[in-house]
VEXFIKE-329652 format. One record per residue (C-alpha): residue in three letters; x negated, y, z negated; residue number from 1. Coordinates in pm, 1 decimal. Layout:
Ala; X; Y; Z; NUM
...
! end
This chain:
Met; 1805.5; -2219.7; 3187.9; 1
Asp; 1807.0; -2384.8; 3514.4; 2
Glu; 2142.8; -2554.0; 3422.3; 3
Ile; 2318.3; -2221.2; 3407.7; 4
Ser; 2137.6; -2031.5; 3690.4; 5
Gly; 2100.9; -2336.7; 3925.7; 6
Gly; 1743.2; -2239.8; 3978.4; 7
Asp; 1850.3; -1863.0; 4054.3; 8
Pro; 1691.6; -1661.3; 3759.2; 9
Ser; 1890.2; -1372.8; 3613.4; 10
Pro; 1787.4; -1027.4; 3703.2; 11
Val; 1878.1; -908.1; 3347.7; 12
Lys; 1582.2; -770.2; 3140.1; 13
Val; 1683.0; -594.5; 2814.6; 14
Asn; 1446.4; -309.8; 2727.4; 15
Lys; 1567.3; -240.9; 2364.3; 16
Leu; 1838.0; -297.2; 2120.4; 17
Gly; 2138.1; -85.0; 2209.9; 18
His; 2382.4; -76.0; 1938.3; 19
Leu; 2579.3; -272.1; 1689.6; 20
Val; 2946.7; -233.2; 1632.8; 21
Tyr; 3089.5; -399.8; 1332.1; 22
Glu; 3402.6; -414.7; 1121.2; 23
Val; 3383.7; -280.9; 753.6; 24
Ser; 3638.0; -261.5; 476.5; 25
Asp; 3600.3; 109.9; 416.7; 26
Val; 3448.4; 321.6; 698.5; 27
Glu; 3384.6; 624.2; 468.0; 28
Lys; 3191.0; 429.8; 218.3; 29
Thr; 2980.1; 265.2; 503.9; 30
Val; 2911.9; 602.7; 668.4; 31
Gln; 2784.7; 722.2; 345.7; 32
Phe; 2541.0; 420.1; 333.7; 33
Trp; 2417.2; 464.5; 688.7; 34
Thr; 2364.1; 844.4; 633.7; 35
Glu; 2253.9; 875.6; 278.3; 36
Val; 2055.9; 556.2; 237.8; 37
Met; 1945.8; 466.8; 569.6; 38
Gly; 1898.5; 818.1; 726.0; 39
Phe; 2122.9; 789.8; 1027.1; 40
Thr; 2337.3; 1087.8; 1154.6; 41
Leu; 2709.3; 1075.7; 1226.9; 42
Ser; 2749.5; 1160.4; 1594.6; 43
Asp; 3125.1; 1122.8; 1643.8; 44
Arg; 3459.6; 971.2; 1544.2; 45
Asn; 3716.9; 830.3; 1787.6; 46
His; 4093.0; 843.6; 1766.3; 47
Leu; 4098.5; 494.8; 1608.6; 48
Gly; 3886.5; 610.2; 1316.4; 49
Met; 3570.0; 448.6; 1427.0; 50
Ala; 3241.3; 622.6; 1330.3; 51
Phe; 2940.2; 631.4; 1549.4; 52
Leu; 2596.7; 688.2; 1401.5; 53
Arg; 2264.0; 758.5; 1549.2; 54
Cys; 1895.9; 722.1; 1462.8; 55
Gly; 1737.8; 856.8; 1769.7; 56
Ser; 1853.0; 1034.9; 2089.3; 57
Asp; 2103.9; 766.3; 2197.5; 58
His; 2467.3; 870.9; 2105.2; 59
His; 2490.7; 581.7; 1858.4; 60
Ala; 2306.4; 281.0; 1730.6; 61
Ile; 2575.2; 176.2; 1491.2; 62
Ala; 2951.7; 196.6; 1520.2; 63
Leu; 3191.8; 110.2; 1241.8; 64
Ala; 3548.6; -9.6; 1288.6; 65
Gln; 3794.5; -14.0; 1004.3; 66
Ser; 3915.0; -377.2; 921.0; 67
Lys; 4212.7; -487.2; 719.2; 68
Ala; 3983.7; -749.3; 554.3; 69
Pro; 3871.2; -641.4; 197.3; 70
Arg; 3507.3; -766.2; 258.7; 71
Arg; 3344.0; -1020.5; 477.6; 72
Ala; 3402.1; -1381.9; 400.3; 73
Gly; 3136.7; -1594.9; 216.8; 74
Ala; 2815.9; -1637.0; 414.6; 75
Asp; 2826.3; -2015.5; 368.6; 76
Ser; 3115.2; -2067.4; 601.6; 77
Gly; 3173.8; -2011.1; 972.1; 78
Leu; 2980.2; -1807.9; 1220.9; 79
Arg; 2837.4; -1464.5; 1111.7; 80
Val; 2607.5; -1183.7; 1210.3; 81
Gln; 2277.7; -1279.5; 1027.0; 82
His; 2111.7; -946.6; 1027.1; 83
Leu; 2020.1; -639.4; 1240.4; 84
Ala; 1654.7; -532.1; 1216.5; 85
Met; 1523.5; -180.2; 1251.7; 86
Glu; 1166.1; -82.5; 1264.4; 87
Val; 1013.0; 176.0; 1043.9; 88
Asp; 680.2; 348.9; 1070.0; 89
Asn; 468.6; 162.8; 804.5; 90
Ser; 453.4; -15.9; 481.8; 91
Asp; 454.5; 300.5; 272.6; 92
Met; 803.5; 360.0; 401.1; 93
Leu; 906.3; -0.3; 309.5; 94
Leu; 780.8; 30.9; -43.2; 95
Ala; 947.5; 370.2; -99.2; 96
Ala; 1267.7; 232.8; 57.6; 97
Arg; 1266.4; -66.2; -178.2; 98
Asp; 1215.0; 152.9; -482.4; 99
Trp; 1482.3; 391.2; -383.9; 100
Leu; 1739.3; 122.6; -292.4; 101
Thr; 1677.5; -58.9; -611.7; 102
Arg; 1713.2; 244.1; -818.1; 103
His; 2043.6; 324.1; -650.2; 104
Gly; 2176.0; -38.4; -713.1; 105
Tyr; 2155.3; -173.1; -367.8; 106
Thr; 2090.0; -550.7; -332.9; 107
Ile; 1749.5; -648.1; -184.3; 108
Ser; 1801.9; -985.0; -33.0; 109
Phe; 1443.0; -1041.8; 93.8; 110
Glu; 1106.4; -866.3; 84.8; 111
Gly; 765.6; -983.7; 235.0; 112
Arg; 684.1; -1168.7; 532.1; 113
Arg; 857.2; -1495.9; 688.2; 114
Gly; 707.0; -1625.2; 1005.3; 115
Pro; 707.1; -1565.0; 1373.4; 116
Gly; 636.4; -1202.1; 1452.4; 117
Cys; 449.8; -1178.5; 1118.8; 118
Asn; 634.9; -849.3; 1053.3; 119
Ile; 647.4; -719.8; 687.8; 120
Ser; 1009.8; -656.8; 597.5; 121
Leu; 1272.6; -559.0; 342.9; 122
His; 1636.4; -687.1; 377.4; 123
Val; 1922.6; -473.7; 207.0; 124
Leu; 2283.0; -551.4; 190.8; 125
Asp; 2527.7; -280.8; 296.1; 126
Pro; 2857.0; -206.3; 98.1; 127
Asp; 3039.1; -508.1; 264.9; 128
Gly; 2741.3; -751.0; 218.4; 129
Phe; 2599.9; -736.9; 567.4; 130
Asp; 2215.5; -784.6; 580.4; 131
Phe; 2007.4; -512.7; 738.5; 132
Glu; 1628.1; -555.3; 782.9; 133
Leu; 1376.3; -269.5; 779.0; 134
Tyr; 1049.0; -384.7; 912.2; 135
Cys; 694.5; -275.2; 1030.5; 136
Tyr; 375.6; -430.0; 1178.6; 137
Met; 553.2; -665.1; 1422.5; 138
Asp; 311.7; -871.4; 1644.8; 139
Gln; 289.5; -753.1; 1980.0; 140
Ile; 263.3; -1017.0; 2271.4; 141
Gly; 4.6; -929.4; 2532.0; 142
Asp; 1.7; -999.3; 2908.1; 143
Asp; -117.5; -1353.1; 2840.5; 144
Gly; 218.9; -1425.7; 2670.7; 145
Arg; 63.1; -1604.4; 2370.6; 146
Ser; 224.6; -1581.4; 2021.2; 147
Arg; 25.9; -1598.7; 1704.3; 148
Pro; -12.5; -1969.0; 1599.5; 149
Ala; 191.0; -2078.6; 1306.6; 150
Asp; -101.1; -2155.5; 1088.2; 151
Gln; -160.3; -1769.2; 1083.3; 152
Phe; 201.5; -1669.4; 968.8; 153
Arg; 98.3; -1620.4; 599.2; 154
Arg; 444.2; -1606.5; 442.7; 155
Ala; 493.0; -1386.0; 130.9; 156
Glu; 773.9; -1329.0; -112.4; 157
Ser; 693.4; -953.3; -190.6; 158
Leu; 578.6; -647.8; -4.7; 159
Glu; 275.2; -637.9; -212.9; 160
Asp; 179.9; -998.5; -132.8; 161
Ala; 246.2; -938.8; 236.7; 162
Leu; 17.5; -634.1; 232.0; 163
Ala; -258.0; -808.4; 36.7; 164
Glu; -274.6; -1101.6; 277.7; 165
Thr; -434.6; -962.8; 590.7; 166
Leu; -362.8; -1146.3; 918.2; 167
Pro; -618.0; -1197.2; 1191.3; 168
Glu; -603.7; -910.5; 1449.2; 169
Ser; -631.1; -1151.4; 1738.4; 170
Trp; -531.4; -1506.1; 1807.2; 171
! end
């Protein structure tokens, strides 16, 4: 960091995730995904046909722009957006979301617990194949700045396994 700042630290301190704008092959189909599946509300549209969706009081958290591309390119080549994560209240909501998404033919690309943060999560692909994470129970970092040690991560490959494997409350 000192190479960029020359020893002069940046005053920037991000407080929360603001919004994601991404290109889609079909704005209407993706608006339907965000409103009917993910529970967002359509706030506005602009003169270019972009759709602005909200999940709280901010005007928008997601904005969709029409692209001429039919669908995003293969995930194995080039740079890409890996995923956007959104917190939900609890594991009951994750379980209900997984069941609903599966029943309605959406692709679940991961469920369980991975590593740092130890959050329990569910990843779903939108109509263009972009990966979105719903999660709960993210570790909170205290005033001491210490993260959970790696030997407590307790990786799990299902929501049930993640819920069954309790984690130490302190570290």
